[in-house]
N, C-alpha and C positions, 0 to 999 in steps of 0.2 A: 720606688723601682718597681716595672711591670714583671712579671716572673708567667710564663706559659707554659703549661703541662699537656705533654702528650698525652690522648686518650684513647687509650690500646689500639686499634691497628692506623691510627691518624698516620697524613703523609706529610712533608717537610713543608711544602706548598699550603696545606692546608693549615698548619700551625702558622707558619708565615704569615698565610691572611690575617686567622685571627690575631695574632701580633699587632697586626699595620690598624686592627679595628681598634684594640685597645690603646693604643698611641692615640690615634686620632679622637679619639674618646678623652682620654686625660689629658689632652690640650698640647700633647708632646710635639708632633708635627706640626703647630702653627708657633711656638716658642722656637722652636728650632727655627725657621724660618724668618724670624723677625730677627733673631740675632744672626743671622748669615751673614750680613755686610753690618756698616757703622752707617748711622742715623746722627745727621747732626742734631742736636738740641733743637734748632731752630725748624730743622723737617719735621720732627718729633713734634713738636707743637701746632702748626698745618695742619699735620694730619687729624690731629685730635679734634684740632679746631671745625675741620670739614665734614669731621665724626659727627663733632656735636651739633653742630648746624641742620644734619643731615635727617638725626635722631630729633631734634625739635620741632622739622615739617612732619615727620609720620605722625606725630602723636595730634 
């Protein structure tokens, strides 16, 4: 669970910005986007295969 405490005279915009950075750092936003829609197992397999192929070419 991500908690953000206010630092003295910090505005809500600054608090929100820090919260978003922490969420990004934890990978929370990436996980939410991944689960935003249903992905068929075959599509998931294809995506993983493409990722592995791309990774193997880079090495």
